[in-house]
C-alpha positions as CSV (number, residue, x, y, z in Angstrom):
1,X,74.3,125.0,97.5
2,X,75.2,125.9,101.1
3,X,72.2,127.4,102.9
4,X,70.5,128.1,106.2
5,X,71.2,129.7,109.5
6,X,71.9,127.4,112.4
7,X,68.9,127.6,114.7
8,X,69.4,124.7,117.1
9,X,72.2,122.6,118.6
10,X,71.5,119.6,120.8
11,X,73.9,117.2,122.4
12,X,73.3,113.8,124.1
13,X,75.3,111.4,126.2
14,X,75.1,108.0,124.5
15,X,76.8,105.0,126.1
16,X,77.1,101.3,125.1
17,X,77.9,98.8,127.9
18,X,80.8,97.2,126.0
19,X,82.8,96.6,129.2
20,X,80.5,93.6,130.0
21,X,82.0,91.7,127.1
22,X,85.6,92.7,127.6
23,X,85.6,94.7,124.3
24,X,88.3,97.3,124.2
25,X,89.9,96.2,127.4
26,X,93.6,96.2,127.9
27,X,93.4,94.4,131.3
28,X,93.5,90.7,131.8
29,X,90.1,90.4,133.4
30,X,87.4,87.8,132.8
31,X,84.1,88.9,131.4
32,X,82.4,87.7,134.6
33,X,84.7,89.8,136.7
34,X,84.0,92.9,134.6
35,X,80.4,93.0,135.7
36,X,81.7,94.0,139.2
37,X,82.8,97.5,139.8
38,X,85.3,96.1,142.3
39,X,87.0,93.7,139.8
40,X,90.8,93.4,140.4
41,X,92.7,94.5,137.4
42,X,96.4,95.0,136.5
43,X,97.6,98.2,138.2
44,X,99.2,99.5,135.0
45,X,96.3,98.9,132.7
46,X,94.9,102.0,131.0
47,X,91.5,101.0,129.7
48,X,90.2,98.4,132.1
49,X,86.4,98.6,131.6
50,X,85.6,100.8,128.6
51,X,81.9,101.5,127.9
52,X,82.2,102.8,124.3
53,X,80.4,106.1,124.3
54,X,79.9,109.4,122.4
55,X,78.8,112.9,122.9
56,X,76.3,113.1,120.0
57,X,75.7,116.5,118.5
58,X,72.9,117.5,116.1
59,X,72.6,120.9,114.5
60,X,69.6,122.2,112.6
61,X,69.1,125.2,110.4
62,X,66.1,127.3,109.3
63,X,66.5,126.0,105.7
64,X,63.3,124.4,104.3
65,X,65.1,121.1,103.4
66,X,65.2,120.0,107.1
67,X,68.7,118.6,106.7
68,X,70.5,118.1,110.0
69,X,74.2,117.9,110.7
70,X,75.3,115.1,113.1
71,X,78.6,114.9,114.9
72,X,80.2,112.8,117.5
73,X,83.3,112.6,119.7
74,X,84.3,109.3,121.2
75,X,84.6,108.6,124.9
76,X,84.8,105.6,127.2
77,X,81.8,106.1,129.5
78,X,82.5,108.3,132.6
79,X,83.4,111.8,131.5
80,X,81.0,111.9,128.6
81,X,78.8,114.2,130.6
82,X,81.8,116.6,130.9
83,X,82.2,116.7,127.2
84,X,78.5,117.3,126.9
85,X,78.9,120.4,129.2
86,X,81.8,121.6,127.0
87,X,79.7,121.3,123.8
88,X,77.0,123.4,125.5
89,X,79.6,125.9,126.5
90,X,80.7,126.2,122.8
91,X,77.2,126.4,121.4
92,X,76.9,130.2,121.4
93,X,79.7,130.3,118.8
94,X,77.5,128.2,116.4
95,X,74.0,129.3,117.0
96,X,72.5,132.0,114.6
97,X,75.5,131.6,112.3
98,X,74.8,131.2,108.5
99,X,76.4,128.0,107.3
100,X,77.6,129.9,104.2
101,X,79.5,132.3,106.4
102,X,81.1,129.4,108.4
103,X,82.4,127.5,105.4
104,X,83.3,130.7,103.6
105,X,85.8,131.5,106.4
106,X,86.2,128.1,108.0
107,X,89.7,128.9,109.3
108,X,88.2,131.9,111.1
109,X,85.4,129.8,112.5
110,X,87.8,127.1,113.6
111,X,89.9,129.6,115.4
112,X,86.8,131.2,117.0
113,X,85.9,127.8,118.6
114,X,89.4,127.0,119.7
115,X,90.3,130.5,120.9
116,X,87.4,131.3,123.2
117,X,89.0,133.7,125.6
118,X,87.8,131.8,128.7
119,X,87.4,128.2,127.5
120,X,90.9,128.1,126.1
121,X,92.2,128.1,129.6
122,X,91.0,124.5,130.0
123,X,92.7,123.7,126.7
124,X,94.0,125.2,124.7
125,X,93.2,122.8,121.8
126,X,93.5,119.8,124.0
127,X,91.5,117.7,126.4
128,X,87.7,117.9,127.0
129,X,87.2,121.3,125.3
130,X,89.0,120.0,122.1
131,X,86.9,116.8,122.1
132,X,83.8,119.0,122.3
133,X,85.2,121.2,119.4
134,X,85.6,118.0,117.3
135,X,82.0,117.0,117.9
136,X,80.6,120.4,116.9
137,X,82.9,120.6,113.8
138,X,82.1,117.1,112.8
139,X,78.4,118.1,112.8
140,X,79.2,121.1,110.6
141,X,81.1,119.0,108.1
142,X,78.2,116.5,108.0
143,X,75.7,119.3,107.4
144,X,77.8,120.9,104.7
145,X,78.4,117.6,102.8
146,X,74.7,116.6,103.0
147,X,73.7,120.0,101.6
148,X,76.2,119.5,98.7
149,X,74.8,116.0,98.2
150,X,78.2,114.3,98.6
151,X,80.0,112.2,101.2
152,X,82.7,114.2,103.0
153,X,85.6,112.4,101.2
154,X,84.1,113.4,97.9
155,X,83.5,116.9,99.0
156,X,87.2,117.2,99.9
157,X,88.4,115.5,96.7
158,X,86.3,117.8,94.6
159,X,87.3,121.0,96.5
160,X,89.6,123.5,94.9
161,X,93.1,123.3,96.6
162,X,92.9,126.9,97.7
163,X,89.5,126.3,99.4
164,X,91.0,123.3,101.2
165,X,93.9,125.4,102.4
166,X,91.5,128.1,103.6
167,X,89.9,125.5,106.0
168,X,93.2,125.0,107.9
169,X,94.6,126.9,110.9
170,X,98.3,127.0,110.3
171,X,99.1,128.8,113.6
172,X,102.0,127.1,115.4
173,X,103.0,124.9,112.5
174,X,104.4,127.3,109.8
175,X,108.0,126.2,110.7
176,X,107.1,122.9,109.2
177,X,104.1,123.6,106.9
178,X,103.1,126.9,105.3
179,X,100.1,127.7,103.3
180,X,102.3,127.7,100.2
181,X,103.6,124.2,101.1
182,X,100.1,122.9,101.6
183,X,98.9,124.4,98.3
184,X,101.9,122.9,96.4
185,X,101.2,119.4,97.9
186,X,97.5,119.6,97.0
187,X,98.2,120.9,93.5
188,X,100.7,118.0,92.9
189,X,98.0,115.7,94.2
190,X,95.7,116.7,91.3
191,X,97.9,114.6,89.0
192,X,96.4,111.1,88.7
193,X,93.6,112.0,91.1
194,X,90.8,110.6,88.8
195,X,92.5,107.3,88.4
196,X,93.0,106.9,92.2
197,X,89.4,107.8,92.8
198,X,88.3,105.0,90.4
199,X,90.7,102.6,92.1
200,X,89.2,103.4,95.5
201,X,85.6,103.0,94.3
202,X,86.5,99.6,92.8
203,X,88.9,98.2,95.4
204,X,88.5,100.2,98.6
205,X,91.2,101.2,101.1
206,X,93.1,98.4,102.9
207,X,92.2,97.7,106.5
208,X,93.4,95.7,109.4
209,X,91.3,94.2,112.3
210,X,91.7,94.8,116.0
211,X,88.6,92.8,116.8
212,X,90.3,89.5,117.6
213,X,92.9,90.1,120.3
214,X,91.8,92.3,123.1
215,X,93.5,91.5,126.4
216,X,90.1,90.9,127.9
217,X,89.5,87.9,125.6
218,X,90.4,84.3,126.5
219,X,92.6,82.2,124.3
220,X,89.6,80.3,123.0
221,X,87.9,83.5,122.1
222,X,91.0,84.8,120.4
223,X,91.3,81.6,118.4
224,X,87.7,81.6,117.4
225,X,87.7,85.3,116.3
226,X,91.0,84.9,114.5
227,X,89.8,81.8,112.6
228,X,86.6,83.7,111.5
229,X,88.7,86.7,110.5
230,X,91.0,84.6,108.3
231,X,87.9,83.0,106.8
232,X,86.5,86.4,106.0
233,X,89.7,87.4,104.2
234,X,91.6,89.4,106.8
235,X,95.3,89.3,106.5
236,X,96.3,92.1,108.9
237,X,95.8,91.7,112.7
238,X,96.6,93.9,115.7
239,X,97.4,92.3,119.1
240,X,97.1,94.1,122.4
241,X,100.3,93.6,124.5
242,X,102.0,94.8,127.6
243,X,100.3,93.2,130.6
244,X,102.5,90.1,130.9
245,X,105.4,89.2,128.7
246,X,104.9,85.5,128.7
247,X,101.2,86.0,128.1
248,X,102.0,88.3,125.2
249,X,104.4,85.7,123.7
250,X,101.8,82.9,124.0
251,X,99.0,85.0,122.4
252,X,101.2,86.2,119.6
253,X,102.3,82.6,118.9
254,X,98.7,81.6,118.7
255,X,98.0,84.1,116.0
256,X,101.2,83.3,114.1
257,X,100.3,79.6,114.2
258,X,96.8,80.3,112.9
259,X,98.2,82.5,110.1
260,X,100.2,79.6,108.8
261,X,103.7,78.5,107.9
262,X,106.7,80.8,107.7
263,X,106.5,81.0,103.9
264,X,103.1,82.7,104.0
265,X,104.0,85.3,106.6
266,X,105.1,87.9,104.0
267,X,101.4,88.0,102.9
268,X,100.3,88.9,106.4
269,X,100.9,91.7,108.8
270,X,100.8,91.8,112.6
271,X,100.8,94.9,114.6
272,X,101.1,95.3,118.4
273,X,99.5,97.9,120.7
274,X,100.7,98.6,124.3
275,X,98.2,101.4,125.1
276,X,100.8,103.6,126.8
277,X,101.8,101.0,129.4
278,X,105.6,101.3,129.5
279,X,108.3,103.6,130.5
280,X,110.9,104.2,127.8
281,X,113.5,101.5,128.8
282,X,110.8,99.0,129.5
283,X,109.3,99.5,126.0
284,X,112.6,98.8,124.4
285,X,113.4,95.8,126.5
286,X,109.8,94.3,126.1
287,X,109.6,94.8,122.3
288,X,113.1,93.4,121.8
289,X,111.8,90.1,123.2
290,X,108.7,90.3,120.9
291,X,110.7,91.1,117.8
292,X,110.8,87.5,116.8
293,X,107.1,87.8,115.8
294,X,108.1,90.4,113.3
295,X,105.4,93.1,114.1
296,X,105.1,95.9,111.6
297,X,104.8,98.4,114.5
298,X,104.4,98.8,118.2
299,X,101.6,101.3,118.9
300,X,101.6,103.8,121.8
301,X,104.5,102.2,123.7
302,X,104.7,105.0,126.2
303,X,103.0,108.3,127.3
304,X,101.4,110.0,124.2
305,X,102.9,113.3,125.4
306,X,106.5,112.0,125.6
307,X,107.8,113.0,122.2
308,X,111.5,112.5,123.0
309,X,110.7,109.2,124.7
310,X,109.1,108.0,121.4
311,X,112.1,109.1,119.6
312,X,114.4,107.1,121.9
313,X,112.2,104.0,121.5
314,X,112.1,104.5,117.7
315,X,115.9,104.7,117.5
316,X,116.2,101.4,119.4
317,X,113.5,99.4,117.6
318,X,113.8,100.5,114.0
319,X,117.0,98.4,113.5
320,X,114.9,95.4,114.7
321,X,112.4,96.1,111.9
322,X,109.8,97.5,114.3
323,X,108.2,100.8,113.6
324,X,106.6,103.2,116.1
325,X,102.9,104.1,115.6
326,X,101.1,106.7,117.7
327,X,98.6,109.5,117.4
328,X,95.2,108.4,118.7
329,X,95.7,110.5,121.9
330,X,97.8,113.2,120.4
331,X,96.2,116.5,121.5
332,X,96.6,118.5,118.3
333,X,98.6,119.3,115.2
334,X,101.5,120.8,117.3
335,X,102.2,117.4,119.0
336,X,102.2,115.7,115.6
337,X,104.5,118.4,114.2
338,X,107.0,117.6,117.0
339,X,106.7,113.9,116.6
340,X,107.6,114.3,112.9
341,X,110.4,116.7,113.6
342,X,111.9,114.3,116.2
343,X,111.7,111.2,113.9
344,X,109.7,109.7,116.7
345,X,107.3,107.6,114.6
346,X,107.2,105.6,111.4
347,X,103.4,105.4,111.2
348,X,101.1,108.4,112.0
349,X,97.7,107.6,113.5
350,X,95.2,110.4,113.1
351,X,91.9,110.3,115.0
352,X,88.7,111.9,113.7
353,X,87.5,113.0,117.1
354,X,90.7,113.7,119.1
355,X,91.8,116.4,116.7
356,X,89.7,119.4,115.7
357,X,87.7,117.5,113.1
358,X,88.4,117.6,109.4
359,X,90.1,121.0,109.6
360,X,92.9,120.0,111.9
361,X,93.3,116.5,110.4
362,X,93.9,118.2,107.0
363,X,97.0,119.9,108.5
364,X,98.3,116.7,109.9
365,X,97.8,114.7,106.6
366,X,99.7,117.4,104.8
367,X,102.6,117.4,107.3
368,X,102.8,113.7,107.1
369,X,103.1,114.0,103.3
370,X,105.8,116.5,103.6
371,X,107.8,114.1,105.9
372,X,106.8,111.1,103.8
373,X,105.4,109.3,106.8
374,X,102.5,106.9,106.1
375,X,99.2,107.7,107.8
376,X,97.4,104.7,109.3
377,X,94.3,106.1,111.2
378,X,93.1,105.0,114.6
379,X,89.5,103.7,114.4
380,X,87.0,101.6,116.3
381,X,85.0,102.8,119.3
382,X,81.7,104.5,118.5
383,X,81.7,105.8,114.9
384,X,85.4,106.3,114.5
385,X,85.5,103.9,111.6
386,X,82.6,105.7,110.0
387,X,84.4,109.0,110.2
388,X,88.0,108.2,109.5
389,X,87.3,106.3,106.3
390,X,86.5,109.7,104.7
391,X,89.8,111.2,105.7
392,X,92.0,108.3,104.6
393,X,90.3,107.9,101.3
394,X,90.8,111.6,100.6
395,X,94.4,111.3,101.8
396,X,95.1,108.6,99.1
397,X,93.3,110.3,96.3
398,X,94.5,113.9,96.9
399,X,97.5,113.9,99.2
400,X,99.7,110.8,99.6
401,X,98.9,109.1,96.3
402,X,100.4,105.9,97.8
403,X,99.2,102.8,99.6
404,X,102.7,101.6,100.6
405,X,102.8,100.7,104.3
406,X,99.3,102.3,104.6
407,X,96.4,100.6,106.3
408,X,93.4,101.8,108.3
409,X,92.2,100.2,111.5
410,X,88.8,98.4,111.6
411,X,86.9,97.2,114.7
412,X,83.7,95.3,114.2
413,X,81.7,96.9,117.0
414,X,78.5,99.1,117.1
415,X,78.2,99.8,113.4
416,X,74.6,98.7,113.5
417,X,73.7,101.8,115.4
418,X,74.6,104.1,112.5
419,X,72.3,105.1,109.7
420,X,75.1,104.8,107.2
421,X,77.5,102.2,108.6
422,X,80.9,101.4,107.1
423,X,81.1,98.8,104.3
424,X,84.0,96.4,104.4
425,X,84.7,94.2,101.4
426,X,87.8,92.0,100.9
427,X,89.2,93.5,104.1
428,X,89.0,97.0,102.7
429,X,86.9,100.1,103.4
430,X,84.6,100.8,100.4
431,X,84.1,104.5,99.9
432,X,80.7,105.6,101.3
433,X,78.3,107.0,98.8
434,X,75.6,108.5,101.0
435,X,75.9,112.3,101.6
436,X,77.5,113.5,104.8
437,X,80.2,112.3,107.2
438,X,78.5,108.9,108.1
439,X,78.0,110.2,111.6
440,X,74.2,110.1,111.8
441,X,73.0,107.6,114.4
442,X,69.7,105.7,114.4
443,X,67.3,107.6,116.7
444,X,66.1,104.4,118.2
445,X,69.6,103.5,119.3
446,X,70.3,106.9,120.7
447,X,67.2,106.9,122.8
448,X,67.8,103.3,124.0
449,X,71.4,104.0,125.0
450,X,71.1,107.6,126.3
451,X,72.7,107.9,129.7
452,X,71.3,107.6,132.3
453,X,67.7,107.5,131.3
454,X,67.7,105.2,128.2
455,X,66.2,101.8,128.4
456,X,69.5,100.0,128.6
457,X,70.9,102.0,131.5
458,X,67.6,101.9,133.4
459,X,68.1,98.2,133.6
460,X,71.9,98.1,134.1
461,X,72.4,100.8,136.7
462,X,70.3,99.3,139.5
463,X,72.0,95.9,138.9
464,X,75.5,97.5,139.2
465,X,74.5,99.4,142.4
466,X,73.5,96.0,143.9
């Protein structure tokens, strides 16, 4: 039963010093060098020293149950304070609203947040203000699901198709997906839904690991992590590429050698990720030389905004058996619409914090289904695995009804800071059973890593200044 008026919204800047270990780096820099702010890095690297971070939102109501909604948006350190400011700027749209009224007209509430007459000038529906919108909406979904006593994936699976459609803002995408289209897809998804839910509960959703092959890792670290992953049952690996071709070939060969002889390769998958490094011709040339390693896809080969560039790369690489994957930095549903229209991708990567929370992701899942493009979500960072598992499990049960060429990213970082961390078994996401969106962080972790006054940063900041 949905209840309560939202009486308080708080937001905190939470940062983890992951750059010290080279985690998430796409630059070839040693861990020792990363301690220095003056470390020399490749000029074309995009994420040289990420400190995985989050703007962490908590909303409270006047309901007697005391249930809180927790939401995050993922950042890389600097700039989190800007997202925090944007959350505070949006807060007046949330405070003193009845949760029942919000979910009863979720499309209207979504549009209210994204169409603020002044804030939309620094968007609209993109950048910092959209990241802040995601954090707020993620908290609302967490609160709603907790009050219903269900995890978000189950809340969505059990929801009437018409109610699901009412959560989506179809503005700007009706040339591709109308309300009627969405309703038809969801109604067809009712067939076999119970069987697919049982399958998910028993087997989980297939995952791949990105934890082994960051560019910031040495060959010895890569071998050690890959060996452990194979021992743990992982068969799908993603390798960061793009800094140096010979280095890429050496590292890809290391992983291929560890996987085993040629006859076993059909049982394993390898993906590559360039993190937006290349111009279009360079992407085609570089990947043509890496094609011998038979990657399933190349991820983010160029600027995430270059829709026609992705289409050109796709046209060149698909004949080589290499798909294009992108989406983790797509601003909104409109960009995804155009990527699909232009046949610019073969694997669509939603992100639970880049888009406008569950609401906007629903529209993208439905468009992907209409175009029959598999969704393989982006995850990792702080809490992205926790969130996106709900979306992809719902997608399989109620929308796509297929696991063909579908896999969800997993990165083994920072899960210990969440109250309800992801559960991986047999290299698969097991559906969460706790109510909510799995977004609630441990208060001790939040206090310890709050920037700049948390215990961790009080120790690190003076050392970095020296």
